[in-house]
C-alpha positions as CSV (number, residue, x, y, z in Angstrom):
1,M,0.0,0.0,0.0
2,D,1.1,3.5,-0.7
3,Q,2.7,5.6,2.1
4,P,0.2,8.3,3.2
5,R,1.3,11.8,2.6
6,S,1.5,14.3,5.4
7,P,-1.6,16.6,5.7
8,S,-1.4,19.4,3.1
9,L,-3.5,21.1,0.5
10,F,-1.9,18.8,-2.1
11,A,-3.1,15.8,-0.1
12,L,-6.6,17.3,0.0
13,A,-6.7,17.9,-3.7
14,D,-5.1,14.5,-4.4
15,L,-7.9,12.8,-2.4
16,I,-10.7,14.8,-4.0
17,H,-9.4,13.8,-7.4
18,A,-9.0,10.1,-6.4
19,V,-12.5,9.9,-4.9
20,S,-14.0,11.6,-8.0
21,R,-12.4,9.0,-10.2
22,Q,-14.1,6.2,-8.1
23,M,-17.5,7.9,-8.4
24,N,-18.0,7.1,-12.1
25,F,-21.5,6.4,-13.5
26,N,-21.7,3.6,-16.1
27,D,-24.6,2.1,-18.0
28,D,-25.4,-1.6,-17.9
29,S,-22.6,-2.3,-20.5
30,G,-20.0,-0.6,-18.3
31,K,-19.7,2.4,-20.6
32,P,-19.7,5.8,-19.0
33,V,-23.1,7.5,-19.6
34,L,-21.4,10.9,-19.9
35,T,-17.8,11.9,-20.2
36,P,-16.3,14.0,-17.4
37,L,-16.3,17.0,-19.7
38,E,-20.0,16.4,-20.5
39,T,-20.8,16.0,-16.8
40,T,-19.1,19.3,-16.0
41,V,-21.2,21.1,-18.6
42,L,-24.5,19.4,-17.8
43,R,-23.9,20.0,-14.0
44,Y,-23.6,23.7,-14.6
45,V,-26.6,23.9,-17.0
46,D,-28.7,21.9,-14.6
47,R,-27.9,24.4,-11.8
48,H,-28.3,27.4,-14.1
49,P,-31.1,26.6,-16.6
50,G,-31.4,29.2,-19.3
51,T,-27.8,30.2,-19.0
52,A,-26.1,31.7,-22.1
53,A,-23.6,29.3,-23.8
54,G,-20.7,31.8,-23.5
55,A,-21.4,32.4,-19.8
56,A,-21.5,28.7,-19.1
57,A,-18.3,28.0,-21.0
58,K,-16.5,30.7,-19.0
59,A,-18.1,29.5,-15.7
60,V,-16.8,25.9,-16.1
61,S,-13.4,27.2,-17.4
62,L,-13.4,25.4,-20.7
63,Q,-12.0,26.5,-24.0
64,P,-14.8,27.4,-26.4
65,S,-13.9,24.5,-28.7
66,N,-14.1,21.9,-25.9
67,F,-17.3,23.5,-24.6
68,S,-18.9,23.4,-28.0
69,R,-17.9,19.8,-28.5
70,A,-19.5,18.8,-25.1
71,L,-22.5,20.9,-25.9
72,R,-23.1,19.2,-29.3
73,S,-22.6,15.7,-27.7
74,L,-25.1,16.5,-24.9
75,E,-27.6,17.8,-27.4
76,T,-27.2,14.7,-29.6
77,K,-27.6,12.4,-26.6
78,G,-30.8,14.2,-25.6
79,Y,-29.6,15.7,-22.3
80,L,-29.6,19.4,-23.3
81,R,-31.6,21.7,-25.5
82,R,-30.7,25.1,-27.0
83,E,-33.3,27.9,-27.3
84,Q,-32.9,31.2,-28.9
85,D,-33.0,34.1,-26.5
86,A,-36.3,36.0,-26.7
87,Q,-34.6,39.4,-26.4
88,D,-31.5,38.6,-28.6
89,A,-31.9,36.2,-31.5
90,R,-28.1,35.9,-31.7
91,A,-27.9,34.4,-28.2
92,V,-28.6,30.8,-27.3
93,R,-29.9,29.7,-23.9
94,L,-29.2,26.2,-22.6
95,H,-31.7,24.0,-20.7
96,P,-31.5,20.5,-19.3
97,T,-34.1,18.0,-20.7
98,E,-36.3,15.5,-19.0
99,L,-33.7,12.9,-19.9
100,A,-31.2,14.9,-17.9
101,A,-33.6,15.1,-15.0
102,R,-34.1,11.3,-15.1
103,N,-30.4,10.7,-15.4
104,L,-29.8,12.9,-12.3
105,E,-32.4,10.8,-10.3
106,I,-30.5,7.6,-11.3
107,L,-27.2,9.2,-10.5
108,D,-28.5,10.3,-7.1
109,A,-29.6,6.7,-6.3
110,T,-26.4,5.2,-7.6
111,W,-24.1,7.5,-5.7
112,T,-26.2,7.3,-2.5
113,A,-25.9,3.5,-2.6
114,M,-22.2,3.8,-3.4
115,L,-21.5,5.9,-0.3
116,Q,-24.1,4.3,2.1
117,G,-22.4,3.1,5.2
118,I,-19.1,4.9,4.4
119,V,-20.0,8.4,5.5
120,D,-22.2,9.3,8.5
121,D,-24.5,12.3,8.4
122,D,-22.3,14.7,10.4
123,T,-19.2,13.9,8.3
124,R,-21.3,14.3,5.1
125,D,-22.6,17.7,6.2
126,T,-19.2,18.9,7.2
127,M,-17.7,17.7,3.9
128,I,-20.4,19.2,1.8
129,T,-20.0,22.6,3.5
130,G,-16.2,22.5,3.1
131,L,-16.3,21.4,-0.5
132,E,-18.9,23.9,-1.5
133,R,-16.7,26.6,0.1
134,I,-13.7,25.4,-1.9
135,E,-15.7,25.2,-5.2
136,H,-17.1,28.7,-4.7
137,A,-13.7,30.2,-3.8
138,L,-12.0,28.5,-6.8
139,V,-14.7,29.7,-9.2
140,E,-14.4,33.3,-7.8
141,R,-10.6,33.2,-8.0
142,H,-10.8,32.0,-11.7
143,R,-13.5,34.6,-12.5
144,H,-11.1,37.4,-11.4
145,R,-8.1,36.4,-13.4
């Protein structure tokens, strides 16, 4: 077994990354339902329905070409729909579909079962608070670059 690293911010980031790699979501064939890039985009759109494509790309820190590729794939797979902005016909608004909502329900059940018995309620709440704070701070830091 690997030697544990001393507590540090690197150790925290390393563990977050390692845990996220274990939290994959596959279909019955074992294939990922969505790529990590698609998941990132869909997560943002789900939390910000009606967002402009450009704003979403910036918020998730993706190059426009990578964001566009993920967007096209999500649309083709039926997870996302684009609508023209009512006030500006040049602008596109992004919305999750019913398929995305069903996928999120399945993902909720899958990840809940995966973590059941590993994390108690108090630890879960503390971790959620801490990770939300980290995510918010990193987003803000990136926004001000």
